C-alpha atoms as a printed R data frame, in Angstrom:
    type eleno elety resid chain resno       x       y       z
1   ATOM     1    CA   MET     A     1 131.979  90.684 109.854
2   ATOM     2    CA   ASP     A     2 133.919  91.367 113.060
3   ATOM     3    CA   PHE     A     3 133.289  88.894 115.847
4   ATOM     4    CA   SER     A     4 134.755  88.929 119.316
5   ATOM     5    CA   GLN     A     5 137.542  86.469 120.079
6   ATOM     6    CA   THR     A     6 135.143  84.321 122.089
7   ATOM     7    CA   ILE     A     7 132.584  84.043 119.299
8   ATOM     8    CA   GLU     A     8 135.314  83.340 116.721
9   ATOM     9    CA   ALA     A     9 136.662  80.505 118.882
10  ATOM    10    CA   GLN     A    10 133.169  79.093 119.324
11  ATOM    11    CA   ILE     A    11 132.473  79.267 115.566
12  ATOM    12    CA   GLN     A    12 135.737  77.445 114.858
13  ATOM    13    CA   SER     A    13 134.678  74.698 117.307
14  ATOM    14    CA   ARG     A    14 137.587  75.389 119.623
15  ATOM    15    CA   VAL     A    15 137.386  74.877 123.367
16  ATOM    16    CA   VAL     A    16 136.095  77.943 125.216
17  ATOM    17    CA   ARG     A    17 136.324  78.016 129.005
18  ATOM    18    CA   LYS     A    18 134.708  80.395 131.476
19  ATOM    19    CA   SER     A    19 135.537  81.537 134.974
20  ATOM    20    CA   ARG     A    20 134.011  84.046 137.345
21  ATOM    21    CA   LEU     A    21 136.008  87.034 138.535
22  ATOM    22    CA   LEU     A    22 135.217  89.037 141.666
23  ATOM    23    CA   GLU     A    23 136.322  92.637 142.070
24  ATOM    24    CA   LEU     A    24 136.065  94.148 145.547
25  ATOM    25    CA   LEU     A    25 136.574  97.906 145.741
26  ATOM    26    CA   PHE     A    26 137.629  98.522 149.339
27  ATOM    27    CA   ALA     A    27 138.382 102.019 150.640
28  ATOM    28    CA   SER     A    28 142.082 101.132 150.834
29  ATOM    29    CA   GLY     A    29 142.198  99.730 147.303
30  ATOM    30    CA   ARG     A    30 140.957  97.179 144.794
31  ATOM    31    CA   ILE     A    31 141.216  93.408 145.211
32  ATOM    32    CA   GLY     A    32 140.550  91.187 142.220
33  ATOM    33    CA   LEU     A    33 139.969  87.454 142.719
34  ATOM    34    CA   TRP     A    34 139.344  84.576 140.346
35  ATOM    35    CA   ASN     A    35 138.600  80.920 140.988
36  ATOM    36    CA   GLY     A    36 141.702  79.607 139.221
37  ATOM    37    CA   PHE     A    37 145.310  79.170 140.246
38  ATOM    38    CA   GLY     A    38 148.005  81.845 140.193
39  ATOM    39    CA   LYS     A    39 147.766  85.417 139.011
40  ATOM    40    CA   LEU     A    40 145.710  86.404 135.991
41  ATOM    41    CA   ARG     A    41 146.122  89.548 133.896
42  ATOM    42    CA   THR     A    42 143.044  90.277 131.805
43  ATOM    43    CA   GLN     A    43 143.126  92.216 128.551
44  ATOM    44    CA   ASP     A    44 142.090  95.408 130.331
45  ATOM    45    CA   GLY     A    45 145.345  95.232 132.339
46  ATOM    46    CA   LYS     A    46 143.805  94.340 135.709
47  ATOM    47    CA   MET     A    47 145.434  91.730 137.960
48  ATOM    48    CA   TRP     A    48 143.400  88.985 139.612
49  ATOM    49    CA   LEU     A    49 144.642  86.700 142.396
50  ATOM    50    CA   GLY     A    50 143.728  83.037 142.129
51  ATOM    51    CA   VAL     A    51 141.897  81.457 145.037
52  ATOM    52    CA   GLY     A    52 142.492  77.962 143.670
53  ATOM    53    CA   GLY     A    53 138.910  76.766 143.586
54  ATOM    54    CA   ALA     A    54 138.313  77.805 147.203
55  ATOM    55    CA   GLY     A    55 135.853  80.571 146.314
56  ATOM    56    CA   ARG     A    56 132.098  80.326 146.004
57  ATOM    57    CA   ILE     A    57 129.686  82.917 144.613
58  ATOM    58    CA   ASN     A    58 125.946  82.580 145.334
59  ATOM    59    CA   GLY     A    59 122.998  84.736 144.375
60  ATOM    60    CA   VAL     A    60 124.035  85.788 140.874
61  ATOM    61    CA   SER     A    61 120.682  85.436 139.166
62  ATOM    62    CA   GLN     A    62 118.187  87.314 137.066
63  ATOM    63    CA   SER     A    63 115.989  89.662 139.046
64  ATOM    64    CA   ILE     A    64 112.405  88.441 138.672
65  ATOM    65    CA   LYS     A    65 109.416  90.725 139.301
66  ATOM    66    CA   GLY     A    66 111.618  93.438 140.757
67  ATOM    67    CA   SER     A    67 113.239  91.231 143.373
68  ATOM    68    CA   ALA     A    68 116.725  92.101 144.549
69  ATOM    69    CA   PRO     A    69 118.594  88.870 145.357
70  ATOM    70    CA   GLU     A    70 121.389  89.071 147.895
71  ATOM    71    CA   LEU     A    71 124.862  88.258 146.623
72  ATOM    72    CA   LYS     A    72 127.009  86.049 148.843
73  ATOM    73    CA   PHE     A    73 130.704  85.402 148.355
74  ATOM    74    CA   THR     A    74 132.625  82.857 150.405
75  ATOM    75    CA   LEU     A    75 136.395  82.643 150.186
76  ATOM    76    CA   SER     A    76 138.181  79.876 152.029
77  ATOM    77    CA   GLY     A    77 141.918  79.713 152.612
78  ATOM    78    CA   VAL     A    78 142.475  83.461 152.338
79  ATOM    79    CA   ASP     A    79 145.632  85.059 153.650
80  ATOM    80    CA   GLU     A    80 145.855  87.017 156.872
81  ATOM    81    CA   THR     A    81 145.786  90.464 155.224
82  ATOM    82    CA   PHE     A    82 142.516  89.767 153.415
83  ATOM    83    CA   ALA     A    83 140.953  88.321 156.575
84  ATOM    84    CA   ALA     A    84 142.025  91.493 158.406
85  ATOM    85    CA   LYS     A    85 139.835  93.556 156.061
86  ATOM    86    CA   ALA     A    86 136.806  91.665 157.368
87  ATOM    87    CA   LYS     A    87 137.745  92.598 160.924
88  ATOM    88    CA   SER     A    88 138.511  96.239 160.107
89  ATOM    89    CA   GLU     A    89 136.190  99.210 160.376
90  ATOM    90    CA   ALA     A    90 132.948  99.121 158.411
91  ATOM    91    CA   ALA     A    91 134.075 102.219 156.479
92  ATOM    92    CA   GLU     A    92 136.630  99.978 154.752
93  ATOM    93    CA   TYR     A    93 133.921  97.941 153.010
94  ATOM    94    CA   TYR     A    94 130.387  99.203 153.752
95  ATOM    95    CA   ASP     A    95 128.598 100.478 150.623
96  ATOM    96    CA   ARG     A    96 131.660  99.682 148.493
97  ATOM    97    CA   ALA     A    97 131.215  97.939 145.163
98  ATOM    98    CA   ALA     A    98 131.504  94.191 144.630
99  ATOM    99    CA   ILE     A    99 131.392  93.350 140.926
100 ATOM   100    CA   VAL     A   100 131.126  89.846 139.461
101 ATOM   101    CA   TYR     A   101 132.547  89.341 135.971
102 ATOM   102    CA   ASP     A   102 132.557  86.453 133.515
103 ATOM   103    CA   GLN     A   103 135.849  85.893 131.696
104 ATOM   104    CA   PHE     A   104 136.206  83.542 128.742
105 ATOM   105    CA   PHE     A   105 139.433  81.649 128.057
106 ATOM   106    CA   ASP     A   106 140.873  79.536 125.281
107 ATOM   107    CA   GLU     A   107 142.039  75.947 125.746
108 ATOM   108    CA   GLN     A   108 145.336  77.087 127.348
109 ATOM   109    CA   TRP     A   109 143.478  79.384 129.786
110 ATOM   110    CA   GLN     A   110 144.518  82.563 127.963
111 ATOM   111    CA   PRO     A   111 141.878  85.322 128.237
112 ATOM   112    CA   LEU     A   112 139.585  85.923 125.270
113 ATOM   113    CA   ASP     A   113 138.094  89.419 125.099
114 ATOM   114    CA   LEU     A   114 137.546  91.679 128.070
115 ATOM   115    CA   PRO     A   115 135.715  90.415 131.142
116 ATOM   116    CA   TYR     A   116 132.101  91.522 131.242
117 ATOM   117    CA   ALA     A   117 130.179  92.413 134.362
118 ATOM   118    CA   THR     A   118 127.292  90.107 135.208
119 ATOM   119    CA   SER     A   119 126.345  91.364 138.650
120 ATOM   120    CA   PHE     A   120 126.922  94.377 140.857
121 ATOM   121    CA   GLY     A   121 126.330  94.807 144.554
122 ATOM   122    CA   LEU     A   122 127.219  97.004 147.488
123 ATOM   123    CA   MET     A   123 129.023  95.239 150.315
124 ATOM   124    CA   ARG     A   124 127.058  95.195 153.550
125 ATOM   125    CA   LYS     A   125 128.631  92.623 155.841
126 ATOM   126    CA   LEU     A   126 131.991  90.877 156.034
127 ATOM   127    CA   THR     A   127 132.615  88.077 158.490
128 ATOM   128    CA   SER     A   128 135.780  86.158 159.118
129 ATOM   129    CA   ALA     A   129 136.151  82.720 160.663
130 ATOM   130    CA   ARG     A   130 139.176  80.600 161.453
131 ATOM   131    CA   SER     A   131 139.143  76.832 161.725
132 ATOM   132    CA   SER     A   132 141.931  74.432 162.535
133 ATOM   133    CA   ASP     A   133 142.811  70.896 161.599
134 ATOM   134    CA   ASP     A   134 145.955  68.743 161.588
135 ATOM   135    CA   THR     A   135 147.582  70.816 158.841
136 ATOM   136    CA   GLY     A   136 147.023  74.220 160.468
137 ATOM   137    CA   PHE     A   137 144.560  77.083 160.330
138 ATOM   138    CA   THR     A   138 142.181  77.956 157.512
139 ATOM   139    CA   ARG     A   139 140.633  81.411 157.298
140 ATOM   140    CA   THR     A   140 137.248  81.873 155.623
141 ATOM   141    CA   VAL     A   141 135.764  85.246 154.719
142 ATOM   142    CA   SER     A   142 132.081  85.647 153.852
143 ATOM   143    CA   ILE     A   143 130.844  88.764 152.102
144 ATOM   144    CA   SER     A   144 127.203  89.796 151.723
145 ATOM   145    CA   ALA     A   145 126.257  92.382 149.122
146 ATOM   146    CA   GLU     A   146 122.958  93.921 148.064
147 ATOM   147    CA   THR     A   147 122.037  95.080 144.605
148 ATOM   148    CA   PRO     A   148 121.234  98.788 144.227
149 ATOM   149    CA   PHE     A   149 117.539  97.836 144.002
150 ATOM   150    CA   ALA     A   150 117.379  96.210 147.460
151 ATOM   151    CA   GLY     A   151 115.882  99.257 149.178
152 ATOM   152    CA   LYS     A   152 113.151 100.051 146.665
153 ATOM   153    CA   LYS     A   153 110.336  98.706 148.865
154 ATOM   154    CA   ARG     A   154 111.303 100.832 151.851
155 ATOM   155    CA   ALA     A   155 109.071 103.760 152.644
156 ATOM   156    CA   ARG     A   156 110.308 107.131 151.516
157 ATOM   157    CA   PHE     A   157 111.221 109.762 154.076
158 ATOM   158    CA   SER     A   158 108.443 112.022 152.811
159 ATOM   159    CA   TYR     A   159 106.094 112.705 149.943
160 ATOM   160    CA   MET     A   160 106.301 115.463 147.371
161 ATOM   161    CA   THR     A   161 103.397 117.427 148.790
162 ATOM   162    CA   ASP     A   162 103.108 121.093 149.635
163 ATOM   163    CA   ARG     A   163 102.775 120.281 153.327
164 ATOM   164    CA   ASP     A   164 106.017 118.235 153.411
165 ATOM   165    CA   GLN     A   165 107.827 120.906 151.390
166 ATOM   166    CA   GLN     A   166 106.667 123.614 153.826
167 ATOM   167    CA   LEU     A   167 107.964 121.555 156.758
168 ATOM   168    CA   ARG     A   168 111.367 121.222 155.092
169 ATOM   169    CA   HIS     A   169 111.598 124.773 153.680
170 ATOM   170    CA   PRO     A   170 108.996 127.236 155.036
171 ATOM   171    CA   GLY     A   171 107.772 129.679 152.384
172 ATOM   172    CA   ASP     A   172 108.935 127.566 149.430
173 ATOM   173    CA   LEU     A   173 106.169 127.335 146.824
174 ATOM   174    CA   PHE     A   174 107.771 124.660 144.633
175 ATOM   175    CA   ALA     A   175 105.231 121.955 145.508
176 ATOM   176    CA   SER     A   176 102.173 124.198 145.894
177 ATOM   177    CA   ASP     A   177 100.633 123.001 142.607
178 ATOM   178    CA   VAL     A   178 101.277 119.277 143.104
179 ATOM   179    CA   ALA     A   179  97.659 118.577 144.096
180 ATOM   180    CA   GLY     A   180  96.475 120.017 140.758
181 ATOM   181    CA   ILE     A   181  98.763 117.726 138.801
182 ATOM   182    CA   GLU     A   182  96.984 114.645 140.127
183 ATOM   183    CA   ARG     A   183  93.700 115.497 138.339
184 ATOM   184    CA   PRO     A   184  92.781 113.038 135.596
185 ATOM   185    CA   TYR     A   185  92.645 114.531 132.118
186 ATOM   186    CA   THR     A   186  90.408 113.051 129.450
187 ATOM   187    CA   PHE     A   187  91.699 113.272 125.908
188 ATOM   188    CA   PRO     A   188  90.118 113.915 123.521
189 ATOM   189    CA   ASP     A   189  87.498 115.985 125.299
190 ATOM   190    CA   TYR     A   190  84.237 115.810 123.242
């Protein structure tokens, strides 16, 4: 039986470690971050920059009863170029994907298997803050993202009725029989 590298390591009672990866797909290009130190190349060939434990991901949870939890990412100690993305135009990040992955590692922090996506959101708001202390400045970027299901409770722009269809496209008969579809049918009919 073929098992993944992670399952094989677990079966053999070896140490298996896990870290979260964050992929941000900006208009100008992809940025991959992980909560470890240094650069990481995963088995799919993607590069991830280490934030050295200065990152925090909140809101990755199971959606219960159709809820759409907000994803929040906080990165402290980021460089000036990344902080500049938060101050740039909204077109750089708004409605762009933010994907959270789980990556398993062996005891020497070598990747096992491919990372697998655990959460997906669309970036809505980026804020940047700068604080100072005796050692210098620290930049912190906060990113808010919504799942694709966040807008499901909003009212639709219109209904699929003949009247709404006539307002959009006069003379179009596509929705003229919609009222007849709503009749209840009893089966079997004795």
